[in-house]
KOLTORMAR-230661 format. One record per residue: x, y, z of N, C-alpha, C in turn. Coordinates in steps of 0.05 Angstrom, whole numbers, plus 5000, padded with zeros to 4 digits. Layout:
! residues N
XYZXYZXYZ...
END
This chain:
! residues 669
498447425623498847145631497746955610495547035597494346855577496246815554497647035545499647005523501846825532502846855557504946685567504046395568501546345575500546075576500445945549499746105529499746005501502545915493504546075499507246005492508245755506507645735532508545505547507145245539504545275533502945035528503344925499503545105480503545025453506245045438508145185451510745225437513045155455515045025443517544995458519345235453520645345473522145595470524445555450524945735432527145715413529845755427531945645416534645685427535445975425537446065441538246355441538946465414540446305398541146405371538746455354536846275355534346305340532646535350532746575377531346805389532447065378535147085376536347325365535447375336535347165320534547185293531647275291529947155308527047225308526747525315528247615335528047895343529048085320531248005307532348165285530448165262529147935255527247925233524848095239523848085264521548245272522148545269524548625277525348905276525648995247526848835230527248915202524548915187522748725194520048735182518648985190518949065216517749315225518949555209521549555206522949785194522149815164522149595150521549605121518549675117516849565135513949625133513449925141514950015160514850295168515450485145517650425131518350585108516450555085515550315079513650265057510950405062509950385086507450505093507550815092509850915101510151215099510251305070511451145053511551215025508651215014507051015021504251015012502751255022503151325047501751545060502551815048504851825035505852075024505252114994503851914983503251924954501852184946499752254961498252494955499952744958501652754979503352994983505453014960506652794952508552804930507252884904504852784899503352854875502853154873502053274896501553554896504153724895506153624909508653784910509953814883509853604867511153604840509153654818506653704825504553754805504453554783504053304790504053084771501452934773500552804751498052654751498252394767495952264772495952014787497351794772497251794745498651584730501651594734502751834735505651864739506451794768504751864787505251784815505151484818503551354800503451064800506150944790507351074771510050984761512051014783512051244798513851284820513451074841510951024848510350824868511250544859511050484833511850224823514850194820516350414824519350384821520450204843519050184866520050004887520149714876517949634863517949364852519849334828520349554814522349544792525149474804525749594827528249534840528449244848526249134858526148854865526648684841525448754818525648604794528548574784530148774789532848774779534548544792534048484817535848304832534548074846531948054846530647854863531347564856531447504830531947224822534747134831536647314827539447234834539847234864538647424878538947434907537647184919535347104909533846874921535346614916536546584892537846334885540646314897542246514890545046504899545246574929543446754938543546834966543046604985541446414977540846184994543246015000545246034983547645874986550046034997549446295003551546465015550746535044551946745054551446825082548846995083546646875089544047005086543747245105544447225131544147455149545647705140548147665129549647895121548548025095547347855078546047965054543648135062542248045083539948205093540948475104543248475118544348715129545148915107546348815086547048985063544649105050542548945048540049045037538849275053539049255080538049465097539549725092542149705088543749945083542850085057542349925037541450035011538750165014536950045029534350155034534550435048536350445067536750705082537650925063539550855046540551055027538351145008536650954999534451024982532551224996531951185021530151365036531351645038533951665042535251925043535152065016535451914994535452024967532652144961530552014970527852104965527352384977528652445000528252705013529852925001531752864983533553064972532153294957530053244941528753464926527953704943527253654968526353874985528654074989531153974990533454144995534654264969533754154946534954234921533154424905530554444912528854624897527754844916526555044903525555274918523055214934522055414948519655374964517155304947515255174959512855094945511055334940510055364916508255584909505755464897503555484913501055384904499555594887497755504870496255684853494155834870493956094866492056254880491256494863488956604868488056834853488757094866490157074890491057314904494057334905495057574907497857624909498757564937501357484939502357414966502357654985503057884974503258124991500558205002498558184985495858264994494658075014495557815012494457615029495257655058497457795063498357825090497958105101496758285085496358555093493458585103493158625128490458635140488958885133490359105125489059355120488159385091489059215073488459245045486059085037484259205023481859065012482558944985482358684982482958544957480458554939480858604914478658604895479058374876478158124883478457894866477157924839474758044838473358084813474058364803476158384787477058644777477458624747477558844734477958854705480558974697482458974716485059084710486958894696485858654689487458474673485458324655486458244632484758104613484957804616482957664605482857374607485257254592485957374570488157264554490757304569491057514584493557554600493857334621491557264633491757064655492256784644491056714622491156444613493256394592494656604583496756554563498856374573499956204556502156024562504756174554506856184571509256324564510656184540512456334527513956214505515755994515516755834496518255594503520755654519522155864512524655934526524056014555522056184558521256274585520256044602518755864589517655634603519855444612521855404595524155224602525755344626526155604625527555734648525955714673523355744671521555734694521655454706521455244689521454974699524054894712526255004701528854954713529055074741527955324744528055454770526155324790523955224780521955094798522654814805524554694790525354414796523154224789521954254766519654084759520353794754522853734749523653454744524853324769524553454792525753344817524453084826522153014815520852764822522552524815524552564797526252344789527852244813528552424831530052334855528252144872525652204873523852034888523651764874523551764848523451514832525951344837528351464835530751314839531151224868530451394887530651314915528751084922526351094911524550874916525450614903526750634880527950404867530150284884531850454897533850354915532650214939530450314949529050184970528149904962527249874937526349614928528649424925530949524916533349344913534249254941534249434960535149364987533249175002530649194996528749025010528748735000529948694976529848434963530648194980532948204994533847955009532147895033530648075044529548045071527547815072525547815054523447615055524347335047525447295022526147015015528346895031530447045037532646935053531946915082530547115093529847105121527846875127525746845111523746635116524946355112526546325091527746055087529745985109531246185119533046145141531546055166529246185172527646115195526545835192525445775168524145515164526145285164528645345157530745135156531545055185531645245203532745195230530745195253528245205247526145185268524444935263523144845284521344615281519044695261518344495245516244555225513644635238513044505260510444565274510444845286512844955291513045225303513245445282513945375257514345575236511945755232509445645230507145825225506846035247507345955272506946145294509146355294511646265288513846455287513446655264512546565241511946745219509746935226507646835239505447005247506347225266508147155285509247355304510847565290512547475271514247665256512547855240510547745226508747915210507048095228506348005251504748175269506448405279508948355287510748585294511148765270511448635246511848785222509448975216507048885222504749045216504549285234506049285256506249535272507649755257509449675238510849875222508950045206507149925190505150095176503450265194502850165218501250335236502750585243505350565250506950795257507450965232507850825209508350975184506051145176503551035178501251195171500651415191501151355217500651565237502651795234505251725227507151935222506352095197505451945176504552085152502252275158500352185175498152355183499052605198500952575216501952795231503452995213505152895196506753075179505053205157502753075150501053195129499753455139499653495165498553745176500653965178503153895175505354095177506054185149506154445146506654555119509354475109509554425083511954315071514454485076514154745076516454925080516555035108515654885127515754975155518555045163518855285175521555375183522855535161521755545137523055685115521255915105518655915111516856125102515256225126514056455122512256575142509556435139508756275158506256115157503856295157504056545166501756725165501056805137502956775119502356845091500956625075500756385088499556155075496456175078495056185055492156225056490555965054491955735054490555475052491155325078489455125084489954955107490254665097490554475116491254205109488854055096486454175097484154055083483954135054485554325046485454425018486854224999485854194975487054014956489754114945490554354952493154464943495254434965494354364989496154355012498254125009500754175016502853975016504053965044504153735056505353705082508353665081509553645104512453615106513253325101512753235076513252955068516152865071518053055067520852985067521952915094520753015115521752955142521452655148519252535139518752255144520752065132521852135109523751955096526451965110527052195122529552205139529152015163526852025175526351855198526251555191524951485169524851205161527551095153529151265140531851175133533551115157533251275178534851235202533950965216531350915217530350665230531350425214531250435188532150205172535150155175536650375178539550355182540150205209538650265229538950135255538249845254536249775238535349495237537349305224539349415210541349245198543449135217543749265240545949205259545848905268543648795278543748525289544648315269544048345243544648145223547648115218549248315225552148285221553348085240551948025262552947855283551747575283550047515264548847245262550547065245550646795252552246605236550846535210552346395193551246305167549146095171549345935192547345725197547045695227544745575235544045535263543545235268543745135293542844865299539844835295539044615284536244565279534844555306532544695309531144705334530244415342530844335366530144065375532443875372534643955358536943785353539543935360539344125379541644285386543944125396543443895410545543735422547143585401545943535379547343385358548643585339551143665345552443875329553243775302553543515299554243405273552043425253549543455263547243465246546043745244547543945254546444215256545944345229547444245208547144365182545244205164544043985174542243825158539543975156538543985132535944115128533943895122533243745143531543505138528643595133527443465115524643515108522843365127520843505138519143395159516943225146515343095164513542885156511442975136510043205142507943285124508943355097511143505096512243575070513243335054514343135067515142895054512742755041510542745056508142605046506742765024506743025027505243185008506543214981509243224981510743274956511343004942511643004916512542774902515342704910516042444907518642354915520842484898522742604912525042734898527542654913529642594899532242534911534342734901535442884920537443084913539643064935542143034926544343024945545143304953545643334979546643584990549643574988550743784975553643794973554544084969556944144975558044414971558344454941557344684931557344734903558944994897560245004875561645244867559645434853560545684848558845874836557945784808559845664793559145574766557145344767557445164786555444954789552745054796552645254814550145374821548745504797550345654781549245784757548245584737549745364734548945154715546345024723545845004749543444874759541045054761541345314755539245514758536845454740537245424714535045374696533645104701535144884706533644634713532044664738533044824757531444864782528945014777529045214759526645364752524645184739525545014720523744834706522344654726523944544745522844354764520844504783521344754789519644904806516944954793516945044768514445114755512944874743514144634744512544394738510644324761511144444784509344404807506844574802504644444794502244584787500944734810501244624835500144764858501545034862504145034859505745274862504945484841504845394816504145574794501445694797499445534806496745644809496645834833498145784854498145964877499346234869501446224852502646474843500646644827499146514810497146654794494946774812494146614833492046714851493046954867495446934877496647164892496947404874497647354849498147574830495547744826493347604822490847754818490047904844490247764867489447894892491248134898493848104893495748334898495148564880494248514855493448744838491248904851489248774862487148924875488049064900489748924916490649034941492449284936494349264917496149484912494649734902492749694884491149924875489550044898488549874916486949974938488650134958490850014966492450144987493850394977494350414951495750644940493850884939491350844931489551064927487251084947487250914968485150934987484951195002487251325009487051585022485651795003486351784977485051964958482051894956481451634957478651544956477051664979478151645004476751755027476552055025478452195013478252485010475952554991475852424968474052504947471152404952470852164963468152054966466852134993468452155014467352215041468252485052469752635036470452905044472452925067474052715071475952715093478552855084479952975102482553095095484652875091486752935077488852735072490052635098490352815117491452745143489652555158486952615159485152435173484852165160484852165133484551915118486951735124489351845124491751685130491651585159490851755177490751685206488751455210486451465198484351255202485350985192486650995169487750745158489750625177491450795188493550695207492550605233490450735243489550675271487250475272485950425249483650235248484249995231484850035206485149805188487649635194489849765200492349615204492349445229491349545252491149375275489349125270487149165254485448945247486948735231488648835213490348645197492248495215493548635234495448505253494048285269491648355279490148155295489347915277488647975253487847755234490247565228492547685224494947515218495647335242495647445266496347285289494147075295491647145289489446955293489646725274490346785248490646565229492946385236495146495245497446325253496746155278495346265297494646115321492645895315490745945297488845745289490245495277492245555260493745335249495245175270496445315289497945185310496145035330493945165338492145045358490844795348489844795323488344565313490144385295492744455293494644285279493644215251492844425236491744385210493844325190493244135172495144075150494744265127495644175103495544345079492644395072490944185072488144215064486644395084487144355110485844525130486644815127489244865122490145145118488845265093488545115072487245215048484345285053482945115070480145175076479845435092481645475111481545725126481945965108483945945090484646165072482346235053481146035041479046085021476546185034475946095058473546185073473946485080476246555090476846835097476547015072477646915050477547075025474747125015473046915017470246945008468647135026469047115052467647295071468447585067471147635064472147905059471048015033470747845013469747944987466748034990465247885005462447965009462148235022463848295042463848555055464748775035466648705018467548904998465348984979463748794971461448854953459549054965459049024991457249215005458449495004461149515007462449775008462149934982461849784960461649914934459250114933457150044947454650194944454450414966456350444983456350655003457750904993456551134996457851384987456351624999457651854998456452105006455752274981453652434984452952604962455152824958455852874933457953074928456853354933458553534943457653814947457253944920455354134920454754284895457154454888458054444863460254594853459554734828460054994826459455154802461655094782461654854771463854764754462954754724460454674719459654644691459254914678458455114693458155384681459955584696462555564689464455734703463956034697463456094671462956374664459956414659458956624671456156694668455857004669453457094668452957384667453957514693453857374715454557494741457557554744459257414728462157474730463257554703461557634685462457694658464457924657464158114675465958344675468458314692468858074702471058034722473757954709473657864684476057774670477557554686476057354694477157144711478756934694480556804707482056594694480556324699480256174678478955914680480855704692483455764690485455564699485855564729485255794742485855814771484055644787485155524808483555364828484155474856482355644865482655764891479855764904478755524910475955494917474955654941472555754939471155884961468455764965467555764990464955644997463055865004460855874989458756074994456955975017455556155030453856085052451355925043450955915017448655755006449555465001452055395008453055125004454255064977454555264960455655224934458655294934460255124921463155164919463755294892465355504892466255644868469255604864470055584839472855524833474855734842473855984845475556204855473756434864474756624880473156854888472257024864473957024844473357184820470957064805470856794802468656664789466056684805466356734831463956774848463057064846464557234832463857514829464257684854466057594871466457734897467958004892466958214905468058484901470058574922469558494947471358584968471958344987473858395005474558185024475458315050475358155071476358235097477958005109479658075128481257865141483757805126485457635137488057565125488457265127490157165109490956885110488556695108488556495125486456295124483756405133483656635147481256745157479856945138480756955114479757145095476857085087475157285086472357265078471757455055470357355035469757515011466757605012466257855004463657975006462658074979460058134978458758244955459258074930458757814932459257634910456857614892457057724868454757754851453557484842455257274838454157014830452556884852453256944877451756824900449156974902449157234896446657394899444557284880445257194856443357094837441856844846443056694865441856434873440356454899440456684914439056704939437556964940435956994960434457244964436257464973435657714967437357934974437957965004436257865021436657885050438657685061439357485045441157285055444057365051445857215064448657275064449857215036451257405025452457364999455557345001456457265024459357235028460356955023462956915021464256655017466856645033467556405041470056365055471856185039474456185045476456025031475955725036476355565015476155275017473555165006473454905001471054774991468954735013466454725005464354675025464354395036463454355060463454095073461153925061461353665066459253475057456753505074454553385066452053395081452453245108450653305127450953205154450852895156449252765138448952475139451452335129453352485119455852355108457452225130457452345154458952235177457951955184455251925183454151665190454851455169454651525143455351345122458351275123459951475129462851425131463551225154462151255176462651065199461850785191459650745176458850485167460950365149461950535130464050445111466550355126467450515145469850445160469550195176467150155188466649905203466849665185465549675162465749455143468649415133470049635129472849615120474649475141474249545166475849435188475249135191472749065192471948775194473048615170472748735147473748595123476748565123478248765134481148745136481948515155480548495177481048275197480648005184478247965172477647705161479547635138480147815121482047765099484747685110485747825131488347765142488447495156486147395166486147135178486946915159486546965133487346765113490146795102491547005112494247065101496246845109496546795135498546595144497846315134495346225135494745955124495445935094494846145079495546135051498546125046500046265063502946255061504045975068502845845087503645575095503045385072500845415059500245235036502445265015503345505010505545554991508045415000508845455026511345335036511245025035508944905041508844615042508344485015508244654994507644544967510144544950512444604961514944614945517144444959518944354942521144184952523044344970524344214989525944345009528244504996529644384976531944524964531044744945528444764939527544984921526045204937526145184963524445364980525245654976527845714978528745994975528146094947528745924927528246004899525246054895523545874906520645904902519646164915520546224939519646474952520646714936523146694926524246914910522746954884522046734870520646764845517746864850516646774873513946884880514147184883516147284898516547564901517047704875518647584858519247704832516747734815515247524812512947524794510747704805510147664831507947814843508548114843511048184849511748464851512048594823512948424804513248534777510548584764508748384765506148414752503948504771504448484797502448564817503148814832505648904829506549144843506949384825507949334801508549554783506049654767504649474753502349574737500049694752499149584775496649684788496649984794498750094807498650384812498550544787499650444765499650584740496950584727495750344724493150344710490850434728491150394755489150514773489350814771491750924771492151214769491151334743491651194721490751284695487651294693486351084704483451084704482251294723483551334745482651544764482951824751485051864736485452124722483152184703481951984692479752024673477152124687477052114714474752214728475152494739477352624731478052884741476253094728475153284744473453504734475053754731476953804750478454054749481453994754483154064734485954024737487254284747489354254763490854484772492754584750493954814754495754924735498554944747500554854732503254864742504255154744506355194759507455464762508355584736509255414718510255504692508255454669505755404676503755334656503555034652501454944639501054664635499354534657498454294651496654154670498254044694497254094717498553994742496953754753496753744780495353534793492353594793490753384796487853424796486953534822485053734821484053864845481253764853479753674833476953594839476153364820474953154832474152924817471152894816470152754796467352674795467052444815465752494837465752294859464552034851462252034837460951784829462651624809463851764789465551624770468051514784469151664803471451574818470751314833468451324847467651094864467250844847465750864825465250624809467750524795469550704787472050624775473850474795474250604818476050504838475050244851472650254862471550024877470749804857469849874834469049664814471449504805473749634801476149494792477149314814477149404839478149244861476349004865473649044864471748824868472148614846472448694821472848504799475348334802477548464812480048314816479748104838478448184860478148004882476147774876474247834859472447624850473947414834475747494816477347314800479247154818480347274838482247134856480746914872478246974880476646774894475946534877475446584852474946364833477446184831479746314829482246164827482846004852482146124876482445974901480845724901478445734890476745494889478045274872479145354849480545154833483045044846484445214861486845124875486144924897483944984912483144794933482444524922481044524900480244274887482744114879484744254868487244114860488744014884488744154906490144064930488843804940486243794940484743554949485443314931485543364905486143144887488943034891490843214895493643124899493842974925492543074946492742934972491642654970489442614956488242354953489942164937491242264916493042104899495342004915496542184931498842104947498141904969495741934980494741745000494341464988493241454964492841194950495441074942497341244933499941134924501441004947501341124971502841014993501340785007498840745000497240515010497240515041496940745053496940765082494040735092493540555110490740515120489740775132487140835128485941075139485941065169486741305181486741325210489341235223491541155207493941065219495541295230495641525216497041765226495242005225496142215238494642465238494242575211496442575195496242695169494342545151494642275151492842125133490042125143489742165170487042185180485542425169487142625160485942865149485542855119486242635107485842615078482942635072482042825056479142865052477742625040475442575050473742365039471242485027470642425002468342544989465742445002465942245021463542145034462842315058464742485068464242645092462542885085461042985105459443225100461143465093463443495106465243715100466043725072466843495061467843485034465643505013463243415020461043455002460443755000460643905022460244185022462344335005464944265010467044404995467044324966466344074960466043994932463944154918461644204933459544354921460444644916461944764935462845044932464745064908466644864906468544864884467244824857465144654856463744614831462344874822461245024841460045284834462045474823464345494837466445684829467545614802468045354798469245274773467145284750
END
């Protein structure tokens, strides 16, 4: 009833046609976010399945923005003058095709073969004793790289280049997603009351944020299901979902997301090219007028542009002058730069955060993905709706919205700084001295990664390097005994056995991890509270006829420079912290199996913190510029103070509030 009261008291109900568009936009935002979040949650699985480094997975992840780059400028400019709902529907179809293309490699390549020091036949035979530490093969035999011809044949059979399908499919997803945001938001803003637009946008984004929640939860569920489920005997699999070699059923999710996106396109085929302006439905003659409302008229410099039907050639001829006019708006240009820096930090964080939780806090890929989906994303949703409601409830203008946004950004940054210093101690790993006297006669391979955990808490790269002589059990329950390297480190009376998998972190790690997640969730909420106000500042800072172009160019620039490079350079820097690389089926370096936890943490969190610090500095400069423009416009119009609501909010340097914000901006600048 409280939600219903809010709608009745503060909002006038939209007309039926606008209600249909709002519902369609909410569904498509859910669908595209559902697919995008699932892609992010599958990054680790795709990296392991195709045995590729983090830098290459960053290129694959950035292909979505590459697809946007190809068409965003033209879709935003020409699409605004065409049938916007149908262009959105076509984009959804392209996105669905892209999702189906991503899943193709699973059906075109053979079953997944992870690296192991044991033969498949012996792993499933309960009566056979395996001898990991044996001298029936030489070190050179194990580590030799096959000749070029044999390696080429092996790579062809293994489908090592199948990741290209993922790259192309993700690029198609980016192309298809292009019309949704710029055309959908401009369509909504054109035909709804200006005072209702922030709340409508907040509702759409809140429904949209449910998509990532379901996407991450589905990613978590499928990460526990073996990639070749239904095609192999699962009893023969000696690893579990906590192992760094495990690959989940990533391909199933893309079939599901493609189907959802396909369904979301249906309502847009039935929407008209234009709607009656909300509040003016009775005046049909004025239904196509896109009148600029009071605040935007006051805030923007005077511009006179005649509305008329234009041909394609006239639209193309006016494209460059429109771009020049758009980027002469210093507020818009500075906002784009601020968003660009913040998005760099956000994209790097959201792409590799599951890997961060795995390596620093010892969480499985499945649990890391689940926690992000069930904790962080609901906090973001609540923050978005809170920010929109604050704008609506207190009727904040451009300056008020900017204050809310910068305050949220500063508070979230402070919590981020605290997170940098939280971590768990890394488990002891016999990595620096792989070969020693205890395994000298075992002829072990240095390239193999088949970790075992000794009862003394030490992790060894393989049973052979631990000097294990015998084993019992099968599959995941296998236990290795008489391990000579373990014997050297403990007293003879203690257990010298080892089990499959890496050792768990120390007991206090759970407490530290809970503190980290609490700070992360609160920071997500506070940061999201500034999202809608910041977006409104952008919308109210551009001319009416440039709105679709401005949103499109924002998407183009931010996704080009803020979406493509971050996963690549974040991945390249993370690769430099790798301690143990896996080995591909046909030889050569595969995906990283073990990272230096401290180096990973300082690299990952340090880079994110630096980017957010820079974005906060730029927000301070932007706020100062907004105040200066507002004061100039108020003086130009010679409107007495207190005559209207908007001019009543014109900042005065004599007020306590503005003395405070002036002090903050002077420090930042």
